[in-house]
C-alpha positions in Angstrom: -0.1 0.2 -0.2 1.7 3.4 -0.8 1.8 6.7 1.9 -0.9 8.3 -0.4 -3.8 5.5 0.8 -2.0 5.5 4.4 -2.6 9.0 4.9 -6.5 8.5 3.6 -6.5 5.8 5.5 -5.2 7.5 8.9 -7.2 10.4 8.6 -10.2 8.2 8.4 -9.6 6.4 11.0 -9.0 9.5 12.9 -12.5 10.8 12.3 -13.8 7.6 13.0 -12.3 7.4 16.8 -13.6 11.2 16.9 -16.7 10.1 16.3 -16.7 7.5 18.6 -15.4 9.9 21.2 -18.3 12.1 20.3 -20.3 9.2 20.8 -19.3 8.5 24.4 -19.0 11.6 25.4 -23.2 12.2 25.1 -23.6 8.7 27.1 -21.1 9.2 29.6 -23.4 13.1 29.8 -26.4 10.9 30.0 -25.3 8.2 32.5 -24.6 11.2 34.8 -27.9 12.6 34.2 -29.3 8.9 34.7 -27.4 8.9 37.7 -28.5 11.9 39.3 -32.2 11.1 38.7 -31.6 7.8 40.1 -32.6 5.7 37.2 -31.2 2.5 37.0 -32.5 0.3 34.3 -31.4 3.0 31.5 -27.8 3.6 33.9 -27.5 -0.5 33.3 -28.6 0.5 29.4 -25.9 3.4 29.2 -22.9 1.4 30.6 -23.9 -1.5 28.4 -23.6 0.8 25.2 -20.2 2.4 26.9 -18.7 -0.9 26.8 -19.4 -1.3 23.2 -18.8 1.7 22.2 -15.5 1.3 24.3 -14.8 -1.8 22.2 -14.8 -0.1 19.0 -12.4 2.5 19.8 -10.3 0.1 21.0 -10.3 -1.3 17.8 -10.0 1.7 15.9 -7.4 3.1 17.6 -5.8 0.0 17.2 -6.2 0.7 13.2 -4.8 4.0 13.7 -1.5 3.2 15.4 -0.8 0.1 13.0 -1.2 2.7 10.2 0.8 5.3 11.4 3.7 2.4 12.2 3.5 1.6 8.5 4.1 5.7 7.8 6.4 5.8 10.0 8.1 2.7 8.0 7.6 4.3 4.8 8.6 7.7 4.9 11.8 5.8 7.0 11.3 7.9 10.6 10.8 6.6 13.7 7.7 5.1 15.7 8.3 7.1 18.5 8.3 10.9 18.1 5.6 13.1 18.4 2.5 13.2 15.6 3.6 16.6 15.3 6.9 15.7 14.2 5.7 13.2 12.2 3.4 15.3 10.6 6.2 17.7 9.1 7.2 13.8 7.3 4.5 14.2 4.9 3.0 15.6 1.9 2.4 19.8 2.4 -1.7 19.3 1.3 -1.8 16.6 4.1 -0.2 18.4 7.0 -3.5 20.6 7.5 -5.7 17.5 7.5 -4.2 16.0 9.7 -3.4 19.3 11.9 -6.7 20.1 12.4 -7.5 16.3 13.1 -5.5 15.3 15.8 -6.1 18.4 17.2 -9.9 18.3 17.4 -9.0 14.0 18.2 -7.2 15.9 21.5 -10.3 18.1 22.3 -12.4 15.4 22.6 -10.5 13.4 24.4 -10.1 15.6 27.0 -13.5 16.3 27.1 -14.6 12.6 27.6 -11.9 12.9 31.0 -13.7 16.1 32.1 -16.7 14.2 32.6 -15.4 10.6 33.8 -12.9 12.8 36.0 -16.6 15.0 37.1 -18.7 11.4 37.2 -16.0 9.4 39.6 -15.7 12.7 41.5 -19.5 12.3 42.5 -19.2 8.8 43.1 -17.1 9.4 45.5 -18.1 12.3 46.9 -21.4 10.2 47.4 -19.7 7.1 49.2 -17.7 9.2 52.0 -21.1 10.9 52.6 -22.8 7.4 53.3 -19.9 6.0 55.0 -19.6 9.4 57.5 -23.8 9.3 58.0 -23.9 5.5 58.5 -20.5 6.1 61.4 -22.2 9.2 63.0 -25.7 7.0 63.3 -23.5 4.2 63.8 -19.8 4.6 65.3 -19.7 1.1 67.6 -19.8 -0.3 63.8 -17.6 2.5 62.1 -15.2 0.6 59.5 -16.7 -2.9 59.6 -19.2 -5.1 57.9 -21.3 -7.8 58.9 -21.9 -11.4 57.5 -25.2 -12.6 57.4 -24.1 -14.8 60.3 -22.9 -11.5 62.1 -19.7 -11.5 62.2 -17.6 -8.8 61.9 -15.2 -7.6 59.3 -13.0 -5.0 58.0 -14.4 -2.8 55.1 -13.3 -2.1 51.6 -13.4 1.3 50.8 -14.8 0.3 47.4 -18.5 -0.9 47.3 -19.5 -4.1 46.4 -23.0 -3.3 46.0 -25.2 -0.5 44.6 -28.0 0.7 47.3 -30.9 1.5 44.6 -32.7 3.3 46.5 -29.7 5.9 47.4 
């Protein structure tokens, strides 16, 4: 395959990845709203959809990376250089498109990270609040969980089961 075909393939895979991240972002926003409104059935559906998109993103990322490696080989340049440095080696007519696509991919990725961090912070805050409330109500049970047989054991900070009524 010649370098022009690989550049077309690289641009297509970047566009696909941007689109997938856009869909992922929309689903994460919906997930955030569903959690806040306690619509647990919708949360389960959204998690399944997010999982499906994650698989597609991973496949697209692998395809993009393979094409990038192939192009580096065709241009006889190192594969560990930055994408910006790589762009300096492509034909002039392709540089602008690749720069725009790379920046758009970076922006979309940052948006996904931002909402993911926000959701993580929300869940962490809720868990800490519930733990503080339970410690206030049941101070003698602080840091312990009990089996059905009534035996106490130390609690981990990671929840195992979500109480859907909370």
